N, C-alpha and C positions, 0 to 999 in steps of 0.2 A: 673405918672403912673395911678393915680386915674382918671385923665381926659380922658386918653385913654380908660380905662375900662368903664367909664360912656358913652363915645361917642360910643364905640362898642356895649354896651348894648342897647342904644337908637336906633341904626341902626338895631338891630336884632329884636326888639319888633314887628314891622309890619310884618316881615316874620313869626314870631312865632305865631301870632294871626290870621293867615288866612289859607286858603286852606284846608277846610274840604273836599270839592269836587270842581272840576272846575265849574265856573258859567254856568248854563244851563244844567248840567249833570243830566241824569236820570238813576238811578240804580235800579236793580231788585234783590231781595234776597230771601233766605230761612232761616228759624230759627227754633230752638227747644227751648222750654221753660219748666222750672220746676216751678210748683205752690207752694206757701208757705202754701196754705190752706189744701191740702190733701197729705198725704205721697207718694202715688203711682200715683199721677196725673201729666201728662205731656201734652204738646201741640206742635203741628207742625204748622208752618205758612209760609205765603208768604208776601212780602212787596214790595212796590215801594217807591223810594225816589227821590225827585226833589230838586236840589240845585238852589235856586233862585239867590243866590250870593255865595261868598266864605264862608260866615258866617252863613247862614240860610239854613236849609234843611227842607222841608215839607215831612211828612211821611204818608203813608196809609198802613195799614196792616190788614190781616185776619189770625186768629188762630183758630184751632180746638183742643179742649181738649179731652183727653182720659185717661184711667187708665190702668195700667199694673197689672194684677192679682186682679182686683176688683171683688166684688160680682155682682150679677145680678141687684142689685138696682141702680148701678151707671149709670148715663146718662151724656154723654159728652155735651159740649155746644160750640156754635160758638161765636167768638168775633171779632168785628170790631173796629178799632181805627184809628183816624187821629190826627195829631199833628204837632208841629214845634219844631225843635232842633236848639240851638245856641251854638257856641263854647265857652267853658270855658277856656280850655288850649290847646295848640298845641305844641307838641314836635315831629316834623316831624320824622318818618311817623305815629306817634300815636297822636290821637286827643281825647280829653275828651269833650263831649257835654252834655247839659241838655236841657230838653224841657217839654212842657205841651201839653195837648190835650184832646180830647173827647174819651171815650171808652164806648162801648155798648156790651151787650151779651144777649143770650137767656137762661141763666141758671135758672132753676126752683128753685134752692136753695136760690136765692136772696130774694125771698118773705119772707122767715123765718127770715132773718137777716137784712131786710131793715131798721128797727128801729135803728140798731147799725151802719149803714153806715154813714160816715162823710158827703158825698154829693152824693146822689144817689136817683133815682126815677124809677118807673116802668110805662110803657105805654103798655097795653095789655100784651104780653108775652115777652117784650123786656126791659132790664134794661139799664139805662143811668147813666153815671158818668164822672169823670175826672181822669186824670192820670198825674203823674210826671215821667219823664224818666231821667236816668243818664246813659250815654253810653261811652264806650271806643272803639274807632274805630282805626284799624291798617291797613295801606295799605301794602298788600303783594306784589303787582305789580301794574302797572298803572290801569288796569281795576278791580282788585280784592281787596276787603276790607273784613276783618273779624271784628266782633264786639262782645262785651259782654255788656249786658244792664240790668239794674234794673228798674222795672216798679212798682211804688206804686200807687194803684188805690183807689179812694174814695169810691168804692163800698164795701170795707172791706178787711181785711187781707186775707180772703179766696181767693181773686182774684189777689193778688200781685204775681209777677213772676220774675224770673231771666232767661234771654234769651241769647243764643249764636247763631251766624249764620254768614252768609257771604252775600255780595252783589257784583254785577257785573255790569259794565257799558259797554254795547255793542258798544258804539260809542266813547270810549276813544281813544286818539291818543298817 
């Protein structure tokens, strides 16, 4: 019985460790993010994802922050990020991925906290740093995926976010 269980487990591992997206898939998505830095700060964003193979996804995203019920002094900021995600676990139709990448924004507040940033610098009015992503991706149907994502950014806790959204593959079969 142990041999049958071991053989079955070994045959299932390749299936469980693949299929984040089909190779060559390009997905487009929308997301909403909650910042850890300010209580009433939110962000809306768009993203594009390209699956190089079943295990690797390249991401490009744009987010715009804003505050609900903020005073007149609050100024939102634009954020751009590019990165790569790899599969950690796959329990079809749910996949857990992790990745790293570049993040940049035009927040004026970074200048005041730049000394506390783990890895971040400023060029002109643009801030540069790195980020780590952990994402849970669930396939609702062949072209539609929903996700929840934690983004930890080297620019400081002020810019860390929790994001939810969906992505769509217009060319899925």
